[in-house]
N, C-alpha and C positions, 0 to 999 in steps of 0.2 A: 544501594538506592541513592539517587541524586538528592542533594540537600534540599529540603523543603518540598520534595515530591509527595503527592498524595498516594494512598495505597492503591495498588493495582493487583490483579489476580496473581501475579508472579511473586508478590511479597506478602500475600495474605498468609494466614496460619497454615502450617503443614507439620507433619510428624518430624521430630528431631532426633538425631542419634545421641546416645549417651557416650561421652568421651571425657578424658582427663587432660590436664595441662602438663606438658613435659617441656620445661624451658631450660635453656642453657645459653650462655653468651660469653664473649671474651670481655675481660675487664676494660680493655681499651675502648671497645664499642660502648660500654656502659658509661664511661667517663667522657664521652664525646661532647656532651652538653653541660658538663660540670666544671665550674671554676676550681682548679686544683692549685693549692699552694706548694705542696711538695709530695713526692712519692718515693717510698723506700721499699726495697725488696723486689721479688720477681716482677718483671714489667707487664706480663700479660697472662695472668692466672685465668684458668677456666672457672667460670661461675655457674653454679647449678641452683643456688637459692639465695634469698635475701632475708635478713632478719634484724629486728631491733631488740630481740630477747636473747640474751647470752645462753639461756638454757636450750634454745632451739638451734644454736650454731653448730656447725659440723664441717667436715671436709667439703670443700667446694662452695662454702657459704661466704657471703659478705655480711659482716656484723657492723651495724651503724651505732656509734656511741652518741646518743642524743641527750641533750640537756633538757630535763623536764622541770616542772614546778616543784616536784617532790624528790626526784632522784636524778642523778647524773650518770648517764650510760658509760662514761669514761671509767667509772668505778668497777665496771663489770668486764673490762677488756681481758683481764687475766682469766676469768671464767670462760670467756669465748675462746681464748687460746688453748685452754685445757680441752675444749671440745673439738679442737683441730681445725678451727676456722681458717679459711684461705686468705681473706682480705678483711682489714679493719679500716673503717672510715671514721676519722676523728677530726676534732677541731684543734685539740692540743695533743701533740705526740707524747707518748709515755717516755719516761727516763731511759728505759731499756727496750730495745726492739728485738722481738723474737725472730730468730733465724728461720727462713722459709716462709714467713708470713709477709704479705704486702700491706704496708701502711699508706693510706691516702689521707693527706691533711687538706681539709677544705675550710672555707670561711663559715659555713653553716651546714651541719650534718643533716638536719631535717630537709633542707632544700636539696642537698645532694641525693638523699634517699629517694625523694619524690621523682627527681629527674632520672635516676638510675632505674627505679621501679617501672616508670613509663617505658623506658627503652627495653628493659628485661622482658616485659610482657608484650612487646611489639606495638606500643602506642595504640591500644584498643579504642581509646576515646576518639581517635581520628577517623575511625570507621563506623562510629555510632552517632546518632543524633542525641547528644548528651545535653540535657537541660538542668541547670542548677537553680534552686529556690533558696533565697536568703531573706532574713528579716527576723524580728523578734517573735511574732506570732503568725500562724498560718502556713508555716513551711511544710509540716506533715500533711495537712489537709490538701494543699496544692499538689505536692509530689504524689501522694497516694491516689488522688482523684485523676491526675494526669495519666498515671499508670493504668487505672481502671478504664479511663476513657479510650486510650489508644489500644488497649486489649479489645474493647468492644468494637473499635473501628477496624480490627482485623490484624493488628501488628503483634509480633513478638516483642515483649518489653521487659526492661529491668527496672527495679525500684531500690533505692538506697535511702532509708528513712530511719527516724528515731524508733519507730515501732518495730519494723522488721525490714530485712532485705528480701527481694524476690527476683527470681528469674522466671518470668511468666507466672505459673502457679506454685512453683517450688519456693518454699519459705526457708530463709536462712536467718538464724537469730542475729539480732543487732545489739551491739554493746555500746556504740557511740552514735551520735547524730551523723557524723561523717567518719568513716573508718580511717585508719592510718594509711599512708600512701601506698605501702606494699599491698595490704589487704584490698584497698580500693582498686588498684590496677589489676590485681588478681581477679576480683569480682567482675570488673569490666571485661576482662579477657574471657572469663567463663560465659558471660552474657553474650558476647560476640560469637563465641564458639557455638552457643545454643541457638544461634540464628536471630538474636535480638537486633532490631533496627533502631529502637529508641530506648533511652534510659533517663529516668527522672530521679533526681537526688536532692536531698537537703544539703545546704552548704552552711555550716555553722561558722560563727565568727572565730572560734578556736581553730577551725580547719584552715582558715585563710592565714592567720598569724603563724600557725605551726607548719605551713607549707604542705598540708595534706593534699591540696588540689593543684599544687604547682606542677606544670608539665602536662596538664590535661587540656584537651581541646573541646570547648563548649560550643554547641550550636545556639545556645541562648541562655540568658539569665533572667530571673524574675525577682523583683524586690516587693515584699508585702508591706512592711511597716517597721518602725523602729521606736521602741519604748525602753523603759528602765529594765535592764537585765544584765547579768554577767559582769557587774562592776567589781565583783570579788576577784575576777581574773584580769580584766582590762584596766582596772584602776579608775578611769574616768569615762564619762559618756563620749567625749570626743574620740578617745582611743577605740571605743566600741564602734562608733560611727565609721572611723577610718578602716577598721577591720572589714566591715560590711562593704564599704566602698572599694576595698582592695580586690574583692571578687569581680566587680564590674570593670575595674582597671585591667584585669587580666583577659577580658573577653577579646577574641580576635575580630578583625574587621568583618568577617563573614557572619558573625553571630548577631542575634538581636538582644537588646537590653530593654526589658519591659518593666516599667516601674509604676507604682501607685501615685498618681498625680495629686491625690487628696492628702497624702502624708507630707508634712512639710520637709521631710528629708528625702522624699522621692526624687525631686529634681536634682538634688545633690548627687545622687547615684549616677546620673547621666552626664555629669560634667566630665569633659575630656575622654569620653568613651569612644573607642575605635569603631564599634559596631553600630547597627541600626538602632536609633533611639525611638522607643515606642512607649505609650502610656495607656493607662486605664483609669476610669473615674466614674463616680456617681454624682459628682457635683461640678466638675469643670470640663472644659473642652479637652478631648483626649482621642487617641487612636481608636480605643475601644470604650464606648460610652454606655453606661447603664443608668436606668432610672428605677427607683424602688416604688412599686405599686402597692404591694402588701407584704407585711411580715407577720405571719400567723403561725399557730401551733402546727398546722398541716404543711407549712413550708413557705418559701419565698415566691412572690410573684414579681418578676422583673421585666422591664423592657430592655433588651440588649441590642444595640445597633438597629433599632427600629422594629425588632421582633419581640412580641410578648411571649414569655415563657414561664411556666410554673416549675419550680425546683423543689426537691425534697428536703434540702437543707434549710435551717432556720437561723435568723439573725443577720443584722446588717454586716457584721464582720465576715459572714459567709458570702454575702453579696459581693464583697470585694474579692474573696477567694475565687468565686465563680467567674468573675470578670477576668482575673489573672489567668485562670485555667483556659477559658475560652480564647483569650488573646494569644496565649502561647500556642494553642492548637492551630489557630488560623495562621500564625506566623510560621508554623512548621509545614504549612501547605494544605491543611485540611479545609474542607468546604464548610462555611459558617453554619448553614442550616442543619447539616448532618451533625456537626459538633453539638449544637444546642439541643437537638433531638435526643442524642445519646446522654448528654450531660444532665438533662432534666430527670432521668430515671436513676441516677447514681446516688449512693449514700456516702457519708463522710468517712474519715479514718476512725479506727477504734479509739474510744476514749475521748472523742471530740464531740461534745454536746450529745452524748449517747444516752438515750432514754431507757429507763427501767420502770415498768408500771406494776404496782401492787394490784393483783386481781381482786382482792377482797375489799380494800378500802379506797381504791381509785387514787392512791397517792402516786404522784409521778416523781421518780428519782432521775436525776441527771448527773451523769459522770463526765467530768471534763478535766483536761490536763492543765487548765488555767493555773499557772504558777508565777505569774508576774502581775503587777497591779493593773496594767492595761488589759490583759487577758481576762482577769477576774471581773473587772468593770464591764467589759464587753458581754460576758456571759450573764452577769446579773442584770444588765440593762436589757439584754435580749429576753430574759425571763420576765422582766417588768413589762416589756412590750406585748407579750403574748398571754400573760396571766389574766384570769378573770378577777373582778373586784373581790369576790369571796375567798379567793385562794391566798393563803399566806406562804411566804418563802422562808425556808430554813436553810442556812448555808453552813456547811462544814468546810472549814478552811485551815490549812496548815502551811508552814514554810520549811524548806529543807535546811539541814544543818551544813556547816562548812561552805556556805554560799553567801552571796551578797546580803548582809543584814539590814541594809538601809531600806529595803522594800517591805520588811516585816510589819512595822507599825502602819505603813500605808495600806497594805492588804487587809489588815484587821479593821482599819477605819472604813474602808470600802465595804467590807463584809457586813458591818453593823448598819451602815447608812443605807445600803441598797437591799437589805433583807429585813424580814420581820423578827427573826431570831438568828443568832450566829453562834456556832459552836467552834471555838478555836482548839486546834489539836495538832498532833505531830504529822509530819509528812515523812521524809526520810531524815531522821535526826543525824545520821552518820556518826561522827565522833563528838558531837555537841550534846550537852545536857538538854533534853526536851523542855524542861521547865525554864531554862534560860531563854530558849527561843520563844516560848509562850509569853514570858515576861516582857520581851521586846515587842511582841505583837500587841499585848495588852496595853502597852504604853501609847499605842496609837488610837485607842478607843476613846472618843469624846466622853466627858463626864455625863452628859445627858443621855448617852446610849449604854451606860454601864449595865442597866437593868435588862438589856436585850442579849447579854453575852454569857455564855457558859464556857469554862476552860477545862478541857478533859484531855490529858496527855495521851491516853491510850486511844489510838485511832478507831479500833473496833467499837469500843465503848462510846466514842463520840458519835459514830454513825448510828449505833443502836439508840442513843439518846435522841438524836435528831428525828429518827423515824418514830419514836415514842411520843415526841412533842407534836408530830404532824396529825392534823385532823383529816378526815376523808376529803379527797380532792386537792390537798395541799401539794406543794412542790418542795422536794429536798434536793439541794445541790451538794454534791460531794466533789470538791475541787482540789486540784494539785497533782494528782498522780495519773489520772486518765487510764492509759493503756498498760501502765506498769503492773506487774503481777508479783511484786515483792516489796518489802520494806527493809531499809538498811539501817541497822542500829549497831553502833560500836564495831563497824567493819563487817558485820554478819548480815547476809541477806536471808530473810525468811519469807515464806509465801504470804502474800497479801494482795488481794485483788479487790479494789473498791466496788466494782460491779458485782462481783460474787458476794461480797459481804452485804451489800445493799439488798441483793436478791434474797439472801439468807434472812436478813432482818424483816423483810416484807413477808416471808414465809411464816415468821413467828407471830405476826399480827393476829389477834383474835384467839390465840391459844391460851 
């Protein structure tokens, strides 16, 4: 299908065959776009698989020795050799070279892996309308709803998101916001083989820095917003900003770059971009202009480019998401009125302002992934906008372990200031002591708000307590985990679903 072309009968949904990928390539072909410092061993090995896991290496495989934050893949070269690996890609050559194995020394193993993976799978992104969404908040909602929208418009579509990956309706579990470059290209190849024309994916800042998206061809990029997050990894806010900007800097001339004009970092994303520069806004002049008419419990009433539309999503932050989705669809060649008609009937991604209502006491539970100060403030402000004067808001909030600690006191302060009662609890403590995390959160609670706060390390008990505190008609927000169905403690993941626990606690009311 031509780039930007609307759907026609020839590319509408049809029955697809089941098939598998069988790839092989010569080493010389895979290295064509890779800067090579030196090469040792057989010059043109036959390659049948790629891996960054030495346990999965074998005859015909290329093993990539990647330097990570916790481990260095160079330590596992000997294990890969024991597995009979054909080629090893390294940044530093080992002291002894194994006879019969080809060693390729490169400046950056991650970049080499991405470029070789794209070549190995036949550059599937070049044959797809691939749209990436980046920003602190809104990535999952935008990518998921674009996938839903284009499915409704009649296209075969792929989705790569934090919640799950999808090929049309086939669900593939997701372990990262953006998969590693090998897995990513494999999924794109599967999507192409299944007849997909469009793919919508979240692009994390980690993915940009770690070269997971290097070598991909994007039809467009969307920027949602930028707030405090991931400083545990990037170190500084400027480095975080630079990582996001790095995605837009990679966009080709044929792509569109769509940015939030109302976010002060939005215009930064468009600086020196090769592609078409487009904007969306609720407050300023922009390519795609929206006006908020009403934000109510039943949804948003917006004027979008002169058309009044009622949407099922709630909150000003979702008004921005809807504008981004609409703008991207129009830039991909879809008819504006049809886009708005379909979009008005769609719901958001799982765990994004997802309501759960108690049938007995009319208590409304809201499950949301808000795990940054900005996201938590947005959700609580949205609840404040739609609540009735008689309704009290009880917020259950936690912060993850082994992550940026600077946001912990900020999130606790927001929780107590924007709700009637706050229950501070665990999120995914990982390898940190939950009580240490809670102490850091508690430090952010102003003295005058101390009486509004309870601290309960056990998340199930925290949700149970919040529900017990609620009166008929009140609102209970459970923030931080959203779609996640596990809790990670001391390296062990156990089943834990906020929505399920909330529903269970509602079922106990009145018993």
